[in-house]
C-alpha positions as CSV (number, residue, x, y, z in Angstrom):
1,M,-8.6,13.3,6.8
2,S,-9.3,11.9,10.2
3,D,-7.1,9.5,12.0
4,L,-9.7,6.8,11.3
5,M,-9.6,7.4,7.6
6,E,-5.7,7.3,7.7
7,T,-6.0,4.0,9.6
8,V,-8.4,2.6,7.0
9,L,-6.0,3.7,4.2
10,I,-3.1,1.9,6.0
11,E,-5.2,-1.2,6.4
12,R,-6.3,-1.1,2.7
13,T,-2.7,-0.7,1.6
14,R,-1.4,-3.5,3.9
15,A,-4.0,-5.9,2.5
16,L,-2.7,-5.4,-1.0
17,I,0.9,-6.1,-0.3
18,P,2.1,-9.7,-0.1
19,E,3.7,-10.8,3.1
20,E,7.1,-11.8,1.9
21,N,10.0,-9.5,3.0
22,V,7.6,-6.6,4.0
23,E,8.0,-4.4,7.0
24,Q,5.7,-1.7,8.2
25,K,7.5,1.4,9.6
26,R,6.7,4.9,10.8
27,M,8.6,7.4,8.6
28,F,7.9,10.9,7.3
29,G,5.0,11.3,9.7
30,S,3.3,8.4,7.9
31,T,3.2,4.6,7.8
32,C,5.6,3.3,5.2
33,F,5.8,-0.2,3.8
34,M,9.2,-1.5,3.1
35,V,10.2,-4.5,0.9
36,N,13.7,-5.9,1.6
37,G,14.5,-2.6,3.4
38,N,13.5,-0.4,0.4
39,M,10.5,1.9,0.7
40,L,7.6,0.8,-1.4
41,V,4.7,3.2,-0.4
42,C,3.7,5.5,2.4
43,A,0.1,5.9,3.5
44,S,-0.8,9.1,5.3
45,K,-3.6,11.7,5.9
46,R,-2.5,13.4,2.7
47,G,-2.8,10.3,0.5
48,L,-0.1,7.9,-0.8
49,M,3.5,8.3,-1.7
50,A,4.7,5.6,-4.1
51,R,8.3,4.8,-5.2
52,V,7.9,4.0,-8.9
53,G,11.5,4.8,-10.1
54,A,12.7,7.3,-12.7
55,D,11.8,5.0,-15.7
56,Q,8.1,4.9,-14.7
57,E,7.8,8.5,-13.4
58,A,6.3,10.0,-16.6
59,K,3.7,7.2,-16.9
60,A,2.8,7.7,-13.2
61,L,2.5,11.5,-13.5
62,S,0.1,11.1,-16.4
63,K,-2.4,9.5,-14.1
64,P,-5.1,11.6,-12.4
65,H,-4.3,13.1,-9.0
66,A,-0.6,12.3,-9.2
67,S,2.2,14.8,-8.8
68,P,5.9,14.8,-8.2
69,C,6.9,14.3,-4.6
70,E,8.6,17.5,-3.5
71,P,8.9,17.7,0.3
72,A,10.4,21.0,1.5
73,G,10.5,22.2,-2.1
74,R,13.1,19.6,-3.1
75,S,12.4,17.1,-5.9
76,M,12.5,13.3,-5.1
77,P,12.9,11.7,-8.5
78,G,11.1,8.4,-8.9
79,F,8.7,9.2,-6.0
80,I,5.1,10.2,-6.8
81,K,2.4,11.8,-4.5
82,I,-1.1,10.6,-5.1
83,E,-4.0,12.6,-3.6
84,L,-6.8,10.7,-1.8
85,Q,-9.1,11.1,-4.8
86,G,-6.6,9.0,-6.8
87,I,-6.8,6.0,-4.5
88,E,-10.5,5.9,-3.5
89,S,-11.1,2.6,-5.2
90,D,-9.2,-0.6,-4.3
91,D,-8.3,-1.0,-8.1
92,D,-6.7,2.4,-8.2
93,L,-4.7,1.7,-5.0
94,Q,-3.7,-1.7,-6.3
95,G,-2.4,-0.1,-9.5
96,W,-0.1,2.2,-7.5
97,V,1.1,-0.6,-5.2
98,D,1.8,-2.8,-8.3
99,M,3.7,-0.1,-10.1
100,A,5.8,0.5,-7.0
101,R,6.4,-3.2,-6.5
102,S,7.6,-3.6,-10.1
103,Y,10.4,-1.1,-9.3
104,V,11.2,-1.8,-5.7
105,C,11.3,-5.6,-5.9
106,A,14.0,-5.3,-8.6
107,L,16.2,-3.4,-6.2
108,P,18.9,-5.2,-4.2
109,P,17.9,-5.7,-0.5
110,K,19.3,-3.1,1.8
111,K,21.7,-4.3,4.5
112,A,20.6,-3.6,8.0
113,K,22.5,-0.8,9.6
114,P,24.3,-1.8,12.8
115,K,22.7,-0.4,15.9
116,K,24.5,2.4,17.6
117,P,25.6,1.7,21.2
118,A,23.7,3.6,23.8
119,K,25.4,6.6,25.2
120,A,26.7,6.4,28.7
121,R,24.7,8.5,31.2
122,A,26.4,11.8,32.1
123,G,28.1,11.7,35.4
124,K,28.3,7.9,35.7
């Protein structure tokens, strides 16, 4: 996938997510969308990663082009990887965003981590 196609996927995803409490952030080499500090979905050159929760995982995995998210060979329960073919239509993409929102919006908001103080320069 080209950078342009990734940008288009990010824009398509952003358009489907209501504004309230949403933050767009670079993570995992992708663009992630966070709701109340909790990851909702990540759009990347490889497709979409959706946080659907353990209770919806079996239903999510029954959909075409969906597989467990296993970066570095380690399972991430409740996270689903969707290949590009599974999000070609806006309806398919909306379905994944909605499934993730039903889980993530029920989570308590994450508290912001305090910023670490900048280290003093060596020799000063």
